[in-house]
TORDO-766094 format. One record per residue (C-alpha): x, y, z. Coordinates in steps of 0.02 Angstrom, whole numbers, padded with zeros to 5 digits, always signed. Last residue first. Example, Ala and Ser with C-alpha at 12.3 -4.5 7.8 and 13.67 -1.06 7.14 Angstrom:
+00684-00053+00357
+00615-00225+00390
//
This chain:
+04854+07507+04997
+04775+07349+04885
+04628+07343+05006
+04521+07195+05027
+04400+07174+05190
+04242+07213+05133
+04225+07102+04993
+04377+06977+04959
+04279+06843+04872
+04201+06964+04760
+04107+06861+04632
+04003+06773+04773
+03929+06936+04822
+03855+06955+04984
+03692+06966+05063
+03674+06756+05072
+03509+06683+05101
+03497+06530+05222
+03470+06356+05127
+03306+06278+05173
+03216+06310+05026
+03338+06186+04935
+03222+06071+04834
+03134+06220+04777
+03295+06282+04701
+03260+06460+04621
+03129+06483+04758
+03227+06638+04840
+03372+06684+04721
+03533+06706+04821
+03560+06571+04932
+03453+06450+04811
+03574+06489+04671
+03732+06463+04778
+03680+06298+04838
+03619+06242+04668
+03800+06294+04605
+03874+06178+04726
+03749+06034+04680
+03781+06055+04509
+03978+06039+04522
+03941+05887+04634
+03852+05802+04516
+03970+05820+04391
+04119+05770+04507
+04007+05608+04565
+04001+05552+04381
+04172+05596+04353
+04230+05494+04510
+04116+05349+04473
+04203+05337+04300
+04387+05338+04390
+04332+05200+04515
+04274+05091+04372
+04435+05112+04278
+04535+05085+04442
+04430+04915+04476
+04477+04862+04307
+04661+04918+04315
+04677+04814+04472
+04719+04911+04645
+04904+04870+04713
+04936+05054+04741
+04775+05089+04832
+04815+05103+05015
+04969+05195+04997
+04926+05306+05161
+04944+05462+05051
+04825+05406+04912
+04813+05547+04817
+04880+05723+04889
+05052+05649+04928
+05128+05634+05085
+05309+05691+05147
+05292+05876+05093
+05459+05956+05129
+05566+05810+05096
+05433+05737+04984
+05497+05888+04864
+05626+05773+04783
+05544+05805+04612
+05445+05638+04580
+05428+05606+04778
+05309+05761+04776
+05199+05636+04670
+05123+05718+04499
+04927+05735+04522
+04846+05639+04390
+04679+05708+04322
+04716+05684+04138
+04871+05556+04111
+05014+05645+04043
+05047+05635+03846
+05083+05811+03808
+04927+05897+03864
+04909+05811+04030
+05091+05869+04074
+05208+05722+04127
+05276+05761+04310
+05303+05918+04369
+05275+06095+04313
+05091+06103+04291
+05052+06018+04447
+05180+06116+04561
+05100+06281+04510
+04921+06213+04533
+04980+06155+04712
+05061+06319+04748
+04912+06422+04700
+04810+06317+04816
+04926+06356+04951
+04942+06554+04909
+04745+06564+04891
+04730+06476+05075
+04854+06587+05143
+04781+06753+05071
+04613+06703+05151
+04691+06684+05325
+04787+06858+05297
+04611+06933+05248
+04537+06877+05421
+04388+06765+05428
+04209+06844+05417
+04187+06837+05239
+04208+06652+05226
+04087+06628+05373
+03966+06721+05283
+03990+06602+05123
+03969+06449+05228
+03813+06507+05319
+03818+06599+05488
+03909+06603+05649
+04100+06579+05662
+04181+06442+05771
+04334+06437+05704
+04412+06520+05844
+04518+06682+05859
+04672+06636+05975
+04781+06788+05931
+04891+06660+05820
+04735+06628+05712
+04601+06491+05676
+04621+06417+05851
+04599+06221+05870
+04443+06130+05869
+04415+06126+05677
+04228+06165+05625
+04063+06073+05626
+03912+06184+05629
+03771+06104+05515
+03812+06221+05367
+04004+06192+05386
+03988+06012+05354
+03865+06033+05207
+03957+06160+05130
+04117+06078+05139
+04046+05919+05064
+03989+06019+04922
+04174+06118+04910
+04256+05949+04910
+04154+05882+04777
+04168+06037+04681
+04347+06040+04686
+04361+05848+04631
+04243+05900+04485
+04336+06045+04428
+04492+05931+04438
+04421+05791+04324
+04336+05918+04206
+04494+06028+04184
+04612+05864+04149
+04481+05799+04024
+04471+05965+03926
+04657+05993+03930
+04697+05834+03865
+04556+05844+03728
+04665+06009+03676
+04818+05909+03677
+04728+05763+03580
+04651+05881+03451
+04827+05973+03410
+04874+06137+03482
+04823+06302+03398
+04794+06390+03562
+04646+06278+03585
+04597+06162+03445
+04418+06145+03451
+04320+05997+03386
+04291+05921+03577
+04230+06098+03619
+04080+06088+03499
+03975+06204+03622
+03842+06072+03644
+03946+05932+03682
+03844+05792+03744
+03890+05612+03719
+03776+05495+03793
+03609+05560+03887
+03534+05403+03927
+03697+05298+03933
+03787+05414+04062
+03943+05347+04103
+03971+05218+03978
+03900+05315+03834
+03995+05450+03882
+04138+05325+03878
+04142+05300+03688
+04110+05462+03643
+04256+05539+03728
+04367+05416+03660
+04320+05460+03481
+04355+05618+03510
+04531+05587+03546
+04645+05525+03688
+04829+05537+03703
+04914+05438+03843
+05105+05406+03855
+05175+05291+03968
+05320+05344+04085
+05246+05307+04249
+05139+05150+04184
+04953+05223+04136
+04787+05184+04207
+04680+05247+04066
+04574+05391+04111
+04430+05344+03994
+04351+05491+03919
+04268+05644+03972
+04105+05745+03952
+04011+05898+04023
+04158+06005+04027
+04170+06152+04149
+04277+06279+04100
+04344+06414+04224
+04233+06486+04369
+04231+06333+04471
+04385+06403+04547
+04269+06507+04653
+04173+06351+04729
+04335+06309+04827
+04329+06483+04911
+04152+06456+04970
+04173+06293+05017
+04324+06348+05127
+04222+06471+05222
//
């Protein structure tokens, strides 16, 4: 169910290239250009290199500069890669029957819902779905308003700390490194980790769509013939239990 919801966020731009995400000081400014994209593309995948068939790196979205547009594209790919990795892992976990041990709802309904991950999503109550959407919406809202914006010199992919705005009194731990285990990471190790994250995110995006394709079109992904078919509609996440009135 969670994997199905997360996969819905992949409907916006998915960019197949990116540049080095520099480890910036808290107040430093990071602007990247097409040349940066081309340089890292060869590091990430020497075989394919820089691949931009739609020419997105040459566009100026909303009349913005090249650097601002690339900041948007960089942030979009990193974020969608992270969401896809969570979706891929969630799909695998839920497909094998693992779930939270406590009740899902106040009336005691269990997380133990039979069926494939998308069927599990369809089966959970509407209020539970709305809570998930609201929480994700809050995270998006906060990331756009707090810290240095990725189109204004902020570091693409960096989620602002809750302590930056005093919200840590409500959310005491950050999304990234809540246990503060990586605060002393070297710049070289951080750069390598970010490159690995980008490649893993790209693979996860392909993997999630492979799961969805295999569940809807038999034989479309031969290696995933074991995926259970799904009769619902991925494009209608509230199908069957949503009513505006």
